C-alpha positions as CSV (number, residue, x, y, z in Angstrom):
1,M,0.0,0.0,0.0
2,I,1.2,3.5,-0.8
3,K,-0.3,6.8,0.4
4,E,-1.9,9.2,-2.0
5,E,0.7,12.1,-1.6
6,Q,3.7,9.8,-1.9
7,L,2.4,8.4,-5.1
8,K,1.7,11.8,-6.5
9,K,5.2,12.8,-5.6
10,I,6.7,9.8,-7.4
11,A,4.4,10.3,-10.5
12,S,5.3,14.0,-10.6
13,E,9.0,13.4,-10.3
14,I,8.9,10.9,-13.1
15,L,7.1,13.2,-15.4
16,K,9.5,16.1,-14.6
17,A,12.4,13.7,-15.4
18,Y,10.6,13.1,-18.7
19,G,10.9,16.9,-19.5
20,E,7.5,18.2,-18.3
21,S,7.3,21.4,-16.3
22,E,6.7,21.2,-12.6
23,T,3.2,22.6,-12.8
24,N,2.2,20.3,-15.6
25,A,3.7,17.3,-14.0
26,S,1.8,18.0,-10.9
27,L,-1.4,18.3,-12.8
28,A,-1.0,15.2,-14.8
29,A,0.1,13.3,-11.7
30,D,-3.1,14.4,-9.9
31,C,-5.3,12.8,-12.6
32,L,-3.3,9.5,-12.7
33,V,-3.3,9.0,-9.0
34,K,-7.0,9.9,-8.9
35,A,-7.6,6.9,-11.2
36,D,-5.6,4.6,-8.9
37,L,-7.6,5.9,-5.8
38,R,-10.9,5.1,-7.5
39,G,-9.7,1.6,-8.4
40,I,-9.3,2.4,-12.2
41,S,-5.8,1.3,-12.2
42,T,-5.6,0.7,-15.9
43,H,-5.9,4.5,-16.3
44,G,-3.7,5.4,-13.4
45,T,0.1,5.6,-12.7
46,Y,0.5,2.4,-14.8
47,L,0.3,4.9,-17.8
48,L,3.7,6.3,-16.8
49,I,5.1,3.2,-18.3
50,P,3.9,3.6,-21.9
51,I,4.6,7.3,-21.6
52,F,8.2,6.3,-20.9
53,D,8.3,3.9,-23.8
54,R,6.9,6.5,-26.2
55,I,9.3,9.1,-25.0
56,Q,12.2,6.7,-25.7
57,A,10.8,6.1,-29.1
58,G,10.2,9.8,-29.9
59,M,6.5,9.2,-30.3
60,I,5.3,11.7,-27.7
61,S,6.2,15.5,-27.4
62,I,7.1,16.6,-23.9
63,P,7.0,19.2,-22.5
64,T,3.4,19.5,-23.6
65,K,2.5,22.5,-25.8
66,I,-1.2,23.2,-26.2
67,D,-2.4,25.6,-28.8
68,I,-5.8,27.1,-29.5
69,I,-6.2,26.9,-33.2
70,K,-9.7,28.2,-33.5
71,E,-12.1,30.2,-31.2
72,K,-15.5,31.5,-32.0
73,G,-18.1,32.3,-29.4
74,A,-18.6,29.3,-27.2
75,V,-16.7,26.9,-29.5
76,T,-12.9,26.3,-29.1
77,I,-10.7,23.9,-31.0
78,M,-7.4,23.0,-29.5
79,D,-4.2,21.2,-30.7
80,G,-2.9,18.9,-27.9
81,G,0.6,19.0,-29.5
82,N,1.0,15.2,-29.1
83,G,1.9,15.7,-25.6
84,L,0.3,14.5,-22.3
85,G,-3.4,14.0,-22.9
86,Q,-4.3,14.7,-19.3
87,L,-3.1,18.3,-19.7
88,A,-5.0,18.8,-22.9
89,A,-8.2,17.4,-21.6
90,R,-8.0,19.4,-18.4
91,R,-7.4,22.7,-20.3
92,A,-10.3,21.8,-22.5
93,M,-12.7,21.5,-19.8
94,E,-11.4,24.5,-18.1
95,I,-12.0,26.6,-21.2
96,S,-15.5,25.2,-21.6
97,V,-16.5,26.0,-18.0
98,E,-15.1,29.5,-18.3
99,K,-17.0,30.2,-21.5
100,A,-20.2,28.6,-20.2
101,K,-20.3,31.3,-17.4
102,D,-21.3,33.8,-20.1
103,S,-22.8,31.6,-22.9
104,G,-24.7,29.0,-20.9
105,I,-23.2,26.0,-22.9
106,A,-19.7,25.8,-24.3
107,T,-17.7,23.1,-26.0
108,T,-14.0,22.6,-26.6
109,S,-12.6,20.0,-29.1
110,V,-9.1,18.7,-29.0
111,K,-7.1,17.2,-31.8
112,N,-3.7,15.5,-31.7
113,A,-3.9,14.3,-28.2
114,N,-2.8,11.2,-26.4
115,N,-4.3,8.9,-23.8
116,I,-6.2,11.1,-21.3
117,S,-6.7,8.6,-18.5
118,F,-10.4,8.6,-17.2
119,L,-13.0,11.0,-18.5
120,G,-14.7,11.5,-15.2
121,Y,-11.8,13.5,-13.9
122,Y,-12.7,16.2,-16.5
123,T,-16.4,16.1,-16.2
124,E,-16.0,16.5,-12.4
125,I,-14.2,19.8,-13.0
126,A,-17.5,21.2,-14.5
127,S,-19.6,19.8,-11.5
128,R,-17.3,21.4,-9.1
129,A,-18.1,24.7,-10.8
130,G,-21.8,24.1,-10.5
131,M,-22.2,22.9,-14.1
132,I,-23.0,19.7,-15.9
133,G,-19.9,18.2,-17.6
134,I,-19.8,16.0,-20.7
135,A,-16.7,14.5,-22.2
136,A,-15.9,11.9,-24.8
137,C,-12.8,10.7,-26.8
138,N,-12.0,8.2,-29.4
139,A,-9.4,5.5,-29.4
140,A,-7.5,3.0,-31.4
141,P,-9.6,0.3,-33.2
142,A,-10.8,-2.3,-30.7
143,I,-14.4,-2.9,-31.6
144,A,-15.9,-4.4,-34.8
145,P,-18.9,-2.5,-36.1
146,W,-22.0,-4.8,-35.5
147,G,-22.0,-7.6,-38.0
148,S,-18.2,-7.5,-38.6
149,R,-15.3,-9.2,-37.1
150,E,-12.7,-6.5,-38.0
151,A,-11.8,-3.9,-35.5
152,F,-12.6,-0.4,-36.8
153,I,-13.8,1.7,-33.9
154,G,-12.3,2.3,-30.5
155,T,-13.8,1.6,-27.1
156,N,-14.6,5.3,-27.3
157,P,-15.7,6.2,-23.8
158,F,-17.9,9.1,-22.6
159,S,-18.7,10.7,-19.2
160,I,-21.4,12.9,-17.8
161,S,-21.1,14.5,-14.4
162,I,-24.1,16.0,-12.5
163,P,-23.6,17.9,-9.2
164,A,-25.6,17.5,-6.1
165,K,-26.1,19.6,-3.0
166,N,-25.3,17.3,-0.2
167,R,-25.0,14.0,-2.0
168,R,-22.1,12.6,-4.0
169,T,-22.0,13.9,-7.7
170,I,-23.6,11.5,-10.1
171,L,-20.7,10.6,-12.4
172,L,-21.3,8.3,-15.4
173,D,-18.0,7.2,-17.0
174,M,-18.1,4.3,-19.4
175,S,-16.7,2.9,-22.5
176,S,-18.7,1.9,-25.6
177,S,-17.4,-1.8,-25.1
178,L,-18.4,-4.1,-22.3
179,V,-15.0,-3.4,-20.6
180,A,-12.2,-1.1,-21.2
181,R,-9.4,-2.6,-23.3
182,G,-7.0,-1.9,-20.5
183,K,-8.8,-4.6,-18.4
184,I,-7.8,-7.2,-21.0
185,R,-4.2,-5.9,-21.1
186,Q,-4.2,-6.2,-17.3
187,A,-5.5,-9.7,-17.4
188,F,-2.8,-10.6,-20.0
189,R,0.0,-9.1,-17.9
190,N,-1.3,-10.9,-14.8
191,K,-1.8,-14.2,-16.7
192,K,-5.4,-14.5,-15.9
193,S,-8.4,-15.5,-18.1
194,I,-11.2,-13.0,-19.0
195,P,-15.1,-13.7,-19.0
196,L,-16.4,-15.2,-22.2
197,N,-18.6,-12.3,-23.1
198,W,-15.9,-9.7,-23.1
199,A,-14.2,-10.3,-26.5
200,L,-13.8,-12.2,-29.7
201,D,-10.7,-13.8,-31.1
202,A,-9.4,-12.9,-34.6
203,E,-11.7,-15.4,-36.2
204,G,-14.7,-13.9,-34.5
205,N,-15.2,-16.5,-31.8
206,P,-15.8,-15.8,-28.1
207,T,-12.6,-16.3,-26.0
208,T,-11.5,-16.3,-22.4
209,N,-7.8,-15.9,-23.5
210,P,-6.7,-12.2,-23.1
211,E,-3.9,-12.7,-25.6
212,E,-6.3,-13.9,-28.3
213,A,-8.8,-11.1,-27.4
214,L,-6.1,-8.5,-28.0
215,K,-5.6,-10.0,-31.4
216,G,-9.4,-9.8,-32.1
217,T,-12.0,-7.3,-31.0
218,L,-13.9,-6.3,-27.9
219,L,-17.7,-6.7,-27.7
220,P,-19.7,-3.5,-27.6
221,I,-22.3,-2.8,-24.9
222,A,-25.8,-3.9,-25.9
223,G,-24.7,-5.2,-29.3
224,P,-25.6,-2.9,-32.1
225,K,-26.4,0.0,-29.8
226,G,-22.9,0.1,-28.4
227,S,-21.4,-0.3,-31.8
228,G,-23.5,2.7,-33.0
229,L,-22.6,4.8,-30.0
230,A,-18.8,4.1,-30.6
231,I,-19.2,5.2,-34.3
232,I,-21.0,8.4,-33.4
233,I,-18.4,9.3,-30.6
234,D,-15.6,8.6,-33.1
235,I,-17.1,11.1,-35.6
236,L,-17.9,13.8,-32.9
237,T,-14.4,13.6,-31.3
238,G,-12.1,12.6,-34.1
239,M,-13.5,13.8,-37.4
240,L,-15.1,17.0,-35.9
241,S,-12.0,18.1,-34.2
242,G,-9.8,17.6,-37.2
243,S,-8.0,14.7,-35.5
244,K,-7.7,11.0,-36.5
245,Y,-10.6,8.6,-36.5
246,G,-11.4,5.0,-37.5
247,T,-8.3,3.0,-38.2
248,E,-6.1,6.1,-38.3
249,V,-6.0,6.3,-34.6
250,K,-3.0,4.4,-33.1
251,T,-2.9,2.6,-29.8
252,F,-1.1,4.2,-27.0
253,H,0.3,1.0,-25.7
254,K,2.3,-0.1,-28.8
255,L,5.0,1.9,-30.6
256,E,3.0,2.3,-33.9
257,G,3.2,6.1,-34.1
258,E,1.5,9.2,-32.9
259,T,-2.0,8.3,-31.6
260,G,-4.0,11.2,-32.8
261,V,-6.7,10.9,-30.3
262,G,-9.6,13.4,-30.5
263,M,-12.0,14.5,-27.8
264,F,-14.4,17.1,-26.7
265,C,-15.5,18.7,-23.3
266,V,-18.9,20.4,-22.9
267,A,-20.0,22.5,-19.9
268,I,-23.6,23.3,-19.3
269,N,-24.3,26.1,-16.9
270,I,-27.2,24.9,-14.8
271,G,-28.1,28.5,-13.8
272,Y,-29.1,29.3,-17.3
273,F,-31.9,26.7,-17.0
274,L,-32.9,26.6,-13.4
275,N,-31.9,28.2,-10.1
276,L,-28.7,26.4,-9.2
277,E,-29.5,25.7,-5.6
278,E,-33.0,24.4,-6.5
279,F,-31.6,22.1,-9.1
280,L,-28.9,20.7,-6.7
281,S,-31.7,20.0,-4.1
282,Q,-33.7,18.2,-6.7
283,V,-30.7,16.1,-7.6
284,D,-30.4,15.2,-3.9
285,H,-34.0,14.2,-3.8
286,Y,-33.6,12.2,-7.0
287,I,-30.7,10.3,-5.5
288,D,-32.5,9.6,-2.3
289,S,-35.5,8.4,-4.3
290,V,-33.5,6.0,-6.3
291,K,-31.8,4.6,-3.1
292,N,-35.1,4.1,-1.4
293,L,-36.6,2.0,-4.2
294,K,-37.3,-1.7,-3.4
295,K,-34.3,-3.9,-4.1
296,V,-34.1,-7.1,-5.9
297,K,-33.0,-10.3,-4.1
298,D,-29.4,-10.4,-2.7
299,I,-28.9,-6.6,-3.3
300,S,-28.2,-4.5,-0.2
301,E,-27.5,-1.2,-1.8
302,I,-28.5,0.7,-4.9
303,Y,-25.6,2.7,-6.3
304,L,-25.8,5.8,-8.5
305,P,-23.2,6.2,-11.3
306,G,-19.8,6.7,-10.0
307,E,-20.7,6.0,-6.3
308,I,-18.7,2.8,-6.1
309,E,-15.6,4.6,-7.3
310,F,-16.1,7.4,-4.8
311,L,-16.3,4.8,-2.0
312,K,-13.1,3.2,-3.3
313,E,-11.4,6.6,-3.2
314,E,-12.5,7.2,0.4
315,K,-11.2,3.9,1.4
316,A,-7.9,4.3,-0.4
317,K,-7.3,7.7,1.1
318,N,-7.4,6.1,4.5
319,E,-5.8,2.8,3.9
320,G,-3.5,3.5,1.0
321,I,-3.4,2.7,-2.8
322,E,-2.6,-0.9,-3.9
323,L,-0.7,-1.1,-7.1
324,A,-0.2,-4.2,-9.1
325,L,3.3,-5.8,-8.3
326,S,4.3,-5.6,-12.1
327,T,3.4,-1.9,-12.3
328,A,5.3,-1.1,-9.0
329,E,8.4,-3.0,-10.2
330,K,8.4,-1.2,-13.6
331,L,8.0,2.2,-12.0
332,N,10.8,1.5,-9.5
333,D,13.0,0.6,-12.6
334,I,12.1,4.0,-14.1
335,L,12.8,5.8,-10.8
336,S,16.4,4.2,-10.9
337,E,16.9,5.0,-14.4
338,I,16.1,8.8,-13.7
339,G,18.3,8.7,-10.7
340,S,15.6,9.3,-8.2
341,K,15.9,8.0,-4.7
342,L,12.1,7.5,-4.3
343,R,10.7,4.0,-4.4
344,L,7.3,2.4,-4.2
């Protein structure tokens, strides 16, 4: 187990050694550690490993340089500079929130980004400002469009965050596939099998072998509905931003070239629709109503979107964060290579 602040210090030191500024390293580290706190380890400090590999291969640009390439009214388009995706995504939501104060709704698109960790981190920025946050991004091909067995669209996640008054924020954060591809990579690294309904092998057959699944495709949520959702997100985040889409997007976890990830962040100023305090109270009442519904057999608690992750975060803040042994060992190797005395 490792404490949150110690892991942030380690992540920040590694990113600074990679060439990132102290401020940017701290911001990116905060996002990665937040993922670990919430039990989303596939999107946490593990990502420092592929970042290191991509730096060594000259496939990521650090320090991160973000440019605004178009700005008109409540619409902004940014270039992530092929740098740390966490920085581009954070700045995109911050811009949307700032503009939504005057315009009611604002959207910022990002082209030429990289893996941005978990989207809920950014939609929560809007919720903390008393707004509804929406974010989505595309990814390297991992899902076959419904009826095909050839990967063409990514797991293409999206997130919506709705603030409450005294209750926890409602935070939906999900991929268009049944599971994130990172969970299959994690199973492969840990030499574990996967459930039969997660993925297909290269021949289009269901498989429990993560290695064969990585050669094949992931299954979308709800069959053709999830496939359709992934297609729409790919167009809205990749094509509309001027970034890559479809088979043009490269995986962050193999050295195949620049990823070209596209994304967007939307902020909705609740005060333009309803009195903010009234709305927040209504959300509290809504949450209470859901939790007080009659439960099915063997269910002791009804959870709202994001609640389980919030509970994991509270526990990890008290007890510490548990990292996979393979991740800890690799990060310790990197710490040694950069000459740091810190260790996990």
